[in-house]
N, C-alpha and C positions, 0 to 999 in steps of 0.2 A: 367550481372549486370550492371547497369549504376552507375558512379561515380557521387558524387554531393559535392558541397561546401556547408558546414554546419557552421552556425555562432551560439554558443550557449552560452547564457548570464544567468547566475545564480547570481543574486544578493545576496542570502542567503548566498553564499560561500565565500563573501568578507570578508577579514580580518578587524577587527575594529580598525581603526587607532587613535580612539578618545576615548580610555577607561580612559584616564587620564583628559579628558576635564570635566568642570563642568556640573553635571547631567543635568542641565536646557539646556544647548545648545547641548548635546552629541547626541539625536536623530536627531536634525535639520541637524548637522554636517554629520551625517551618510547618511541621505537622499540625502544630496547634493553631497557627494562623489558617491553615487550610480547613481544619475543622471548625473553626469559627466561622469562617466564610461560607461553608457548605450549610451549617445550621442556620444563618442567618438568610441564606437565598431561599432553602426550602420551607422556613417559617413565613417569610413575604409571599411566596407563591401559593401555599396552601396544598390542596389535595390534587394529584394528578391523576387523569385517565389512564395514563400509560407511561411507563419509563424504558427508556432505550439505553440500556448500558453496553459501551464499546469496550471489550477486552476487560471484564470484570476482574481477572486475575491480576491485573496492573493496578487495580484501585485500592486504597486503604479499606480494610474490612469494616470500620467504624462509618466512614463516609458511605460506603456501599450499603450496608444496613439501613443507614438513615433515609436514603434514596428509595430504596426498595419499600420500606416500611410506608412511605408517604405516597405510595402507587397503586392502583387498582390492579393494573396489567402489567406484568414484570417480562420484558423482552431483552435478550442479550444477544449480540453480534460479536462473534470471535474472527478477527481478521490475522490471527495468528495461528499456527499449528499448536496443539498440546505439547509437542516435543519442545517449544520455547516458552508456552505459558500454561502449565497443565492445570486442569481442574478435575477434581473429584465429581462422581456421579451425584454425591449428596450436595455438592455445590450447584451442579447443573439443575439439581431438582427445586433451587428456589426460584426458577423462573417458569413462566406459563409456555414461553417459547423460546428456542435456542437455535439461533442461525451461525452457521460455520462455512468459512470460504472454503475450508479443507474437506475435499469429498472424502477422505479416508477416515477423518475424525468424525464425519456426519454419519457415515455408514456403521461405525464401530460404536457409537455412542447414541444412535438414533434421533441425530439432529438434523435440522432442516439445511440442506445445502443451499448456500447463497454466495454469488459472485461479489467481488468489488465492484465499483461504480465510476462513472465518469463524474469526477469532482468539479471540473472547469470545461465549459465549452471553449474551445480555441477558435479564433478566427484565421482560417487558412488564407495567407495571402498569395500564394501561388507561386513564391519565390523557391528556389530549388533547395536551399539550405546551406549553410556555411559548413557544416561538418557532414561527412558521409555517414558516421554512425556515433552514437553518443551512449555513455551509461555512467551512472554515478551508484557506488555502493558502499557499505561499511564493511571494515574488518578485512582480514587478509585470506581467510578460507577459500574464497572464490578467485584469488588473484592467479592461480594456475591455470584455470579455466579460462579467465579472461587473457591470459598471456597467449593461449593456444588460438583465440580468436584474432590477437592483434597479429600473428605470425601469417594466419590466414588472410587477413586483409593486405599485409605486406605482400604476399604471393601474388595477389591480384593487381598489385600496383596501386592499391589505394592506401593513401596514409594520411589523408586529412580527417582523422577521426579523433574523438576527445574521449578518453578514458579516464574516469576520476575515481579513486578509492580512498576512502577517510580512513587511514590508520598511519601509523609511523612508516617511513620508507623502507622497502625491503630491499637489501643489497642484491645487485645482480637481477632485479627484475627488469621486464622489457622496458625499453626507454620510452615507448609510446604511452605509458601508464604514468599519470601524475598522482601523486600521494599528497594529501593535505589532512589537517587535523580539526579545522573549525567547522562544525556543522552547517551544511548550506540550507538555506530557506526553501520552501516550496515554491516560492515565487522565482528564485534563481534557477531551480532545477526546470520550472515550467519554461522559461526563456531559452533555456538550453536544448530543451526537447523541440521548441519552434525552430530552433537554427539548425536542426539536424535532420537527415533524410531517413535514417534507421535507427531504431531504439534497440538495444540490447538488453535481454533479460535472463539473467543466470540464476538459477534457483538456489535458495538457500538449504543447507542440509536437512531433510525431512521434511521438505515443503512439497505440498501436493496442490494446492489451491493456486489460483492464479494473483499474481501481484498487481498493484495499481499500474504498472509500466504498460499493461495491455490497452488499458482503459485510456491512459493517457495519448497513447499512439492512435487508438481508434477517434479520438476528439480531434487529434491533430493531423489526422491523414498521415501518419508515419508508418512504415514497415517495421517489423519485429524480427529479430533473430533471437530464438530462445531455447534452452535447455530443457524447458518444462513439456513433456509429451502430452498432458492432460489437455492441453489446449485445442486438440484436434476435435475434442469432444463437444465443443462449444460451437453454437448456431453462427457467430460471426467469424469462425475460421475461415479463413480463404488462403490456400498454399501462395497465392500471388502476392499477399501481403505479410504471412507470416510463415517463416522458415524455421523449423525444428531441427537442431542439430545434436550430434553425439558429442557430448562434453569431453570425452576423451580423444575424440578424433574429428574436430569441426570441419565441415566443407561447405563452402559458400558458393554455389554456381555464379557465374558471372551475370547471367540473365536476371537474376534476382536484384542485384544492385542496380541495374540498367532499366529494368521495365516498369512502367508507372504503376503507381498505386490504384487499386480497385476500391471503389467507394462501397462501404457495407449499407445494405438496404435499409431504407429509413425506419420502418418497424422493428427491425432487430436493433439498431442504433439506440432508438428511444426506450428500449427495455432496459438498457445500461446506463441511462441518464440517473442522477440522483433523485429526480421526480419518480422514475420507474421503480428504482429500488425502495424509495421510501413507501410507495403504495404496496409493495411486496411486504415489507416488514410490518406496516401497520394494518394489513389486510384491507385497502382502500380499493375502491373500483374506480 
């Protein structure tokens, strides 16, 4: 294993020191503080062999240009589709390599297809789980699909599920869905994943690549019910663990809920760990 010096800049995690400033100048002050932090960090770090930019379309262009200028090799990873965060071919040309989790974007733009990864190794404790099924998602667009799944669980007599949606309450929505407004932390979501037996995955409109839900489930040995048909093309897919449903008419066989989880072969599992993902991105052996 080769040790590397890594400089990690996450402007979204910076505390906002300007909450009490007048609203009209709050955003410019925050951008100024972020830019000052980025310049100071880059100056202290010096030259980089490689820069990995995650979703460059979401980064301030001035900050992005500074990071690329300080790096010999420029790599981008897009974990959102162009339907959500578009990039022009000219912008993509700034990078030596561009990886995309969306297979359609990768094919259309000549990018390298790359899955997401297991960002945490869960410790399976052998407990059956407090909830039969769990999902947390943001926005109301996918609520109708979630209601269909709730009715299907009800039909099977399974009511100990936990469905969370971050948006304002929708009048008349299925009573099994809980609406909330405050964003949940990754740690809170991870704990609920551990306490559940099945994870639900409802694709966003225009999404083709796999969400992190599949990798959370693989790490914690949980089954998945999904509307994403492209999962059948991946080597970790096993119908014993992953059920692909029709969003308009979800049908869940009872045996899928009651049968045990089947472990993913070690060599396949390791491919989807953060270490395996990093080796692919940086072309490491």
